[in-house]
C-alpha positions as semicolon CSV with decimal commas, in nm:
position;residue;x (nm);y (nm);z (nm)
1;D;1,522;10,181;6,672
2;E;1,287;9,917;6,529
3;D;1,294;10,090;6,187
4;D;1,668;10,033;6,142
5;L;1,822;9,733;5,968
6;K;1,968;9,510;6,238
7;V;2,018;9,151;6,344
8;A;1,707;9,023;6,520
9;D;1,563;8,708;6,674
10;I;1,259;8,611;6,465
11;N;1,135;8,372;6,736
12;E;1,138;8,661;6,984
13;G;0,934;8,867;6,737
14;L;0,679;8,586;6,709
15;R;0,661;8,549;7,088
16;S;0,609;8,922;7,145
17;T;0,342;8,934;6,872
18;L;0,156;8,648;7,040
19;T;0,185;8,823;7,377
20;V;0,020;9,134;7,231
21;L;-0,252;8,918;7,073
22;G;-0,303;8,715;7,393
23;P;-0,636;8,876;7,485
24;Q;-0,779;8,774;7,144
25;I;-0,670;8,414;7,195
26;R;-0,782;8,333;7,551
27;D;-0,944;7,991;7,576
28;Q;-1,132;8,004;7,245
29;I;-0,837;7,910;7,023
30;Q;-0,588;7,627;7,050
31;L;-0,250;7,787;6,983
32;E;0,046;7,569;6,900
33;L;0,394;7,720;6,892
34;R;0,669;7,518;6,721
35;L;0,972;7,744;6,719
36;G;1,285;7,585;6,577
37;D;1,648;7,656;6,651
38;I;1,699;7,930;6,392
39;P;1,977;8,185;6,335
40;Q;1,920;8,553;6,389
41;V;1,820;8,746;6,077
42;E;1,934;9,082;5,944
43;C;1,605;9,267;5,902
44;Y;1,384;9,561;5,994
45;P;1,235;9,405;6,311
46;G;0,945;9,649;6,347
47;K;0,835;9,583;5,990
48;V;0,874;9,204;6,017
49;N;0,672;9,204;6,341
50;Q;0,402;9,404;6,158
51;V;0,381;9,117;5,905
52;F;0,349;8,861;6,186
53;M;0,082;9,072;6,361
54;N;-0,124;9,096;6,043
55;I;-0,106;8,733;5,937
56;I;-0,152;8,589;6,287
57;T;-0,452;8,821;6,343
58;N;-0,603;8,701;6,013
59;A;-0,540;8,339;6,116
60;L;-0,707;8,391;6,455
61;Q;-1,009;8,550;6,287
62;A;-1,030;8,275;6,024
63;A;-1,001;7,997;6,282
64;T;-1,302;8,133;6,473
65;E;-1,517;8,166;6,157
66;R;-1,605;7,797;6,140
67;A;-1,962;7,741;6,250
68;K;-1,895;7,384;6,361
69;G;-1,621;7,128;6,362
70;P;-1,296;7,111;6,555
71;M;-1,188;7,370;6,808
72;P;-1,037;7,673;6,631
73;A;-0,661;7,623;6,604
74;V;-0,362;7,829;6,491
75;T;-0,008;7,691;6,457
76;V;0,297;7,917;6,437
77;S;0,628;7,751;6,348
78;S;0,978;7,856;6,249
79;S;1,263;7,670;6,082
80;V;1,568;7,733;5,867
81;R;1,621;7,599;5,515
82;N;1,873;7,696;5,243
83;G;1,986;8,017;5,414
84;M;1,626;8,127;5,472
85;V;1,432;8,147;5,795
86;Q;1,080;8,018;5,731
87;V;0,782;8,111;5,944
88;T;0,460;7,919;5,883
89;I;0,131;8,045;6,022
90;S;-0,156;7,797;5,978
91;D;-0,521;7,798;6,078
92;N;-0,805;7,548;6,056
93;G;-1,055;7,811;5,940
94;P;-1,282;7,790;5,636
95;G;-0,997;7,832;5,386
96;I;-0,969;8,075;5,096
97;P;-1,163;8,001;4,776
98;E;-0,934;7,937;4,479
99;E;-1,065;8,241;4,288
100;N;-0,948;8,466;4,574
101;L;-0,603;8,311;4,621
102;T;-0,451;8,504;4,331
103;R;-0,590;8,833;4,463
104;I;-0,523;8,828;4,837
105;F;-0,202;9,031;4,811
106;E;-0,367;9,303;4,597
107;P;-0,418;9,640;4,768
108;F;-0,776;9,692;4,892
109;F;-0,885;9,333;4,820
110;T;-1,091;9,206;5,112
111;T;-1,364;8,952;5,172
112;K;-1,445;9,099;5,513
113;D;-1,762;9,295;5,580
114;V;-1,754;9,673;5,536
115;G;-1,571;9,827;5,831
116;Q;-1,400;9,498;5,922
117;G;-1,089;9,529;5,706
118;T;-0,920;9,766;5,464
119;G;-0,774;9,503;5,236
120;L;-0,428;9,652;5,291
121;G;-0,279;9,414;5,548
122;L;-0,159;9,139;5,316
123;S;-0,054;9,387;5,049
124;I;0,165;9,568;5,303
125;A;0,295;9,234;5,439
126;Y;0,392;9,129;5,085
127;S;0,579;9,459;5,027
128;I;0,766;9,430;5,356
129;I;0,882;9,074;5,289
130;E;0,976;9,168;4,931
131;K;1,188;9,454;5,072
132;H;1,373;9,187;5,274
133;H;1,439;8,988;4,952
134;G;1,216;8,718;5,093
135;S;0,892;8,558;4,983
136;I;0,545;8,501;5,116
137;H;0,306;8,247;4,975
138;V;-0,021;8,091;5,073
139;E;-0,163;7,740;5,056
140;S;-0,532;7,698;5,128
141;T;-0,800;7,433;5,103
142;V;-1,163;7,533;5,146
143;G;-1,307;7,357;5,450
144;V;-0,963;7,262;5,583
145;G;-0,763;7,580;5,647
146;T;-0,486;7,809;5,531
147;S;-0,109;7,831;5,573
148;F;0,108;8,134;5,503
149;V;0,478;8,063;5,458
150;I;0,710;8,362;5,505
151;S;1,075;8,317;5,402
152;I;1,340;8,573;5,494
153;P;1,710;8,542;5,406
154;V;1,940;8,518;5,706
155;Q;2,168;8,776;5,537
156;H;1,996;9,090;5,406
157;E;2,131;9,139;5,054
158;G;2,175;9,490;4,916
159;S;2,020;9,709;5,181
160;E;1,938;10,067;5,081
161;Q;2,253;10,198;5,248
162;K;2,477;9,968;5,041
163;R;2,309;10,056;4,709
164;A;2,348;10,433;4,746
């Protein structure tokens, strides 16, 4: 069951997410996949894949928002550092204005048009990664693009079952 805590291959989760999103990518977006040799991670795979789905979808949408300039591009990479698996999802979209950067993980905060987004995706993603004792942060430059860095410990510390 995808809702259970288990050892999972994060790269496989990224690949399956991109397969699902394939129809949105087609030939309009240059997708670069740089998956490193990373250990498996003790996690809730269904929840972690939900985070990937949300952030990659946002990146694809952002990359296609530029009126002119380079071809829309999204890069998805994975690596391991200090006992953490890091997934970086970057786009060359318009970037996030500085005044919005501190608010993007707030529930119901959205810059999308009415009916285009609930403003819950990043808030839920943040909660999921926090539940994994990981972190998620964003770096963005207006006119250049945005990168989300998701870090998840290889070992899941203090799962609910162990605390009870």
